[in-house]
N, C-alpha and C positions, 0 to 999 in steps of 0.2 A: 204507227203510222196509218192515217186513216184512208180509205178508199179512197179512190181518186174518179172522179165522174164528170170531171172538166178534159179538154182537150188542147194540146199545143195547136198553135196556128198550123202547124204544117200538116197535122193529122185530117183537118178539114179542107173540102173541095172548094178551091174560089172559082171565080164562077168561068176563068178563063181554063180552069185546070178541067172543071165540069164539063164543058164542051169539048177538049180533047178527049177526057174518057167515054162522053158518049161516040166521039168519033170512033175512038176504039174497037168500044161494044158492035157496033155497026159493022166495019169492018172485019172483024176478027171473034166471032161469036167463039172458038175454041176458047179464046183466052180468057175471054170476060164469061162468057153464061148469056143467057138471056136475060130480059128483066125479069123483077118482081111479079106473080099473077096477080090479078087484080083483088082476090080475096086475101093477098098479104101473106100468100104461102112464097118461100121463092126457092129459086134456082131450077132452072129448065134444063131440056137435053141438050147438047150438044149437036147430035145429030139423031134421026128417026129412029136409028137402029140400036142408041146406046139407050142401056139396060139401067134403073131406075128405083130407086126404094123411098117412101116417105117416111120423114121421121118427126114428131114434135120434140122441139125443142125446151129449152128450161125457161123459156117466157111462155110457154104453149101454143108457139107459133107452128102450122106445118109445113114443110120445108121438104120438098123433092131435091133428090139429090143423085150422084153416079152409085150404084151400086158399090165399087171398087174404084174409088177414088184415087187417084195417081200422083196427084199435085196437089198437097194438103199445106195451108198456110196457119199460122197456128199466132193466136192474139192474148194469150195468158200463159205464164210459167206453167199453171196446171193443166192447159190444153199441151204445150208440148211432153211434159211428162209421161202424157196418158198414150200421145200419141208416139213415143216412141218404147213405148213398156207395150203399147202391143204390135210391135211391129213394124213401123211406118216412120219413114224419114220424111219431115217439111221439108217444104221448098221456100218456105220463110216463116222468121218468128220474131216475138216484140222481147226485146232486152227485159230481163227480169229486176225483181227491185233491188237498186242501189247497183247494176251491174252494167255493162257496155255490149255484152249479147246474152246469150244461155246461161243460168243460173249455174253456180260454182259447179255442183255435184251433176249435173249433165253435161258439162262441156267438153267432154270427149267424146259422148254420143251426138253430140250437134255440131261438132264442127264442121265448119264450112256452109253452113247455114245461113243466107243473107238475114243481116236484119231490118226487119219493115215496120219497126214503129217500138216505142217504149210505153211502161206501165201508164204514162198518161197517156195513150191512144197510138192508134196505129197513123200511119204515114200513107195515104191512099196510092198517091203515086207508085210509091215501092211497092204496094201489094197489088198492083195492075201490074206492074214490073215481072212478078215472079211468078203470074199465068195461072190463077190458082183453077182447079177445079171445084175444090170445097175451100171452104174457110170456117175454122173454129175458134170465134168468138168470146168465148170464157165467159166472163159476168158483165161484158157491153151493155149498157144501157142507156145509151143517150141513140134516140131515135134517128135522128138526121144521120151519124154515123151508118147507122146500122143500113140505113135506106141506100146510103153510098155504096157499100160493102155486098150490097145483093144484086146490084146492077153490076157488078165484077163477076162474082160465082153464086152458087147457092150459099147462105153462112146459118151457122147454127149456135144459138147460145146456149155455153154449153154447162154452166154455171149457175145455179138457184139462189136464191136468198139463206139459205144455209151453208152453201160452198164445198157443202160435203163432196170430197172427192171420191168416193164409191159410185154414187149419185150420178157425177161427171165423168167418169171410168165406165158406167155402164152403159151413158147418152153417147159417149165418144166412139163406146163398141159398136152402136148401131150406124151410127155416121159413119164410119169408118168401113162396115162390114166385117167388122172382127170381133162379134158379139161373143163367138164359145173365148177368143184371146181373153176379151176382159172378164167372162165368168171365170177362166180358171187364174186368173191373173187372182181375183177377189177372194176363191178358194184358198189360194196359196196362204196368202197375207192372214185370213181366219184361221190357218193351220198353225200359221207362225205365231201369231200372236197367243192362242192359244196357248204355247206350248213353254212360250219366254213369259206369260202371266203363270205358270203352272212351277217353273223354274226359278221364279223371284224368289220364292221361298219365303222368308222372314221379311223378307221386303218388299212384300205384297201388299199395297193399300197404304203404304206410307206417301208422305206430301209431297210432290214435285213441282217446283218450281222454273219455270223458262222465262230468260230474260234476253234482252237484245242490249248490246251497248255500242255506242258511237261517240262521237263528238258533240252531238244532244242530249248525253249521258245514257240513264237505264231506262229501258220501257221493258213491260213485262207483257206474256202475252194471256188474255183472257178466254173466256169461253166462247164459243161460236168460230173460233179459227182453226183450222187444219192441224194445227199441234195439239190442241184441245182434245181432238176428235181422235187421235192416236192415242193417247194418255188415258181418256173415257175408256177405248176399248181394252186396255191394261187393267182397267179397274184403282187406278192412282188416286187417291186426292188431292187437291190442290189447295196453295195454303191465300188467306185472304181473297183478296178484290178479284184474285186468278178464277174463283168460284162463282164470280159472276161475268155476265153479258160485257163486253167492251163497248165503248160508243165507235172504237173504227179498229185497225187492223191490231193495233197494240196501244200500251197505254203509257207516257213517260210516269217514270219516278226519278225524284230529284236526289242529288245525293244525302240530304239530310233525313230522306226516309229509304234507307237504303234497305232498313231491315224489311221492305213490303217486297223484296225478292229471294227472303229467304224460304227455307223450306227441309224438308228433310234430306232431299236430294234438290241439290242448284245444276243445271244445265244451262248457259250461257256463252253466247256467240257472237257474233258480227257477219255483216253480209258480206265484206271481203276477208278472205284468208291471207293478203297481202296487204303492207304499206302502214299507214296513219290509225285505222281501227284496230290491227293488231297492237300497236305501241299503247294504245289507248287501255286497252284490256291490262297489259302489263302491269298500264301505271295504275289502274283498278286494283289489281290485285294485292297491291304494296301501302291501299289504304287501310289507316286501323278499322274503321267500318266495316269494310269489307270482311278484314279476317277475322273480324269477331262475331259473323253472320255463324251462324250453327251449321248448317250444310259443308262451310268451308272452313273453320274450326275441325269438324271430325273427320274430314277427307274428303266429302263426299257432293265437291263442285266439278263438273266436268265441263271443259271448253270444246264447245259444239261448232258444226257449221250451220252459221245463221241463214243461209239459202236455201237449207232443206228445213230445219225446226222453225225459223222464226219469220217465213214469207208463205204464200199462198198455199207450196204444196204439192201435192200430188200422187201419185201411185207408187213411184220409184222413191219417192221420199219417204214415203210411208213405212215403208220394207226397210230402208238405209235407218231411217230411225228407229227402228225395234233392233237392228243389228248393234247400232251404236246405244241403246240403253242396256241390250246383252254383257255387252262389252264393259260398261261402267259398273251393272249393280247385279251382274251373277258371279258368284268366284267360282 
């Protein structure tokens, strides 16, 4: 699935909404924050006594924001993952890819957090209603939407073109006043990854394929996405086109070319844990072309949670993937 760069009509401020938004900001600075500075930096104090800090976001924009934000809205799966990993429960989130709410692996932690948008973009009216003092905008690149968000609260674009979850977590730690938490998390991840790499034994360096299955068929995860970075940390190789950077988030593979998802090991999943997608995976497992895959015939295929492995990912997703790999590959 290619990253989305356009937004639904609900996500954009219509003239009437813009007028009401300006009114809300004028009457309640505590809810909206003040407008962005003339030099393009975003986010002012809600009162003269407020303590603030300055961060440079993933776009190179300098953003002034509260030292310890209390009401954080997150506009990507990676932002939600990072905020929760750092001990901050957001007051608004955007639904995960293929989800109505938080990604499945974060559902319990995110219970009760209102949805303020989708992968296609934020619903500006709902973001206003959440009364954030900081907005984490993920990889949002739409200048018009960013301008709208910065009129509500200081807005930090946390994900750059590399989509590197480690860089995003470090930036999020700075934005939320949780630098030490982010540093500790990354150190723990590094220790876990090194231990797993050692414990893989003869499986170290094997080719690992990651695929997602849906009604549209199979898709593989190429370089430049979250799961490929985690697998690189472990020293795995990747089969075929999974060694190359993809044009989008995932690359479709027809049933006729199912061999493209093969490897020494295969991890395959869907974005939903119940319903039609799971039925489709069951059907796929019965197809002769699937059963003939090297990874399948040798008993080295594993069904995984696609919301962790094959979506935008994040800090907690990375640790959970390490656990999944240990369970599947370390005897």
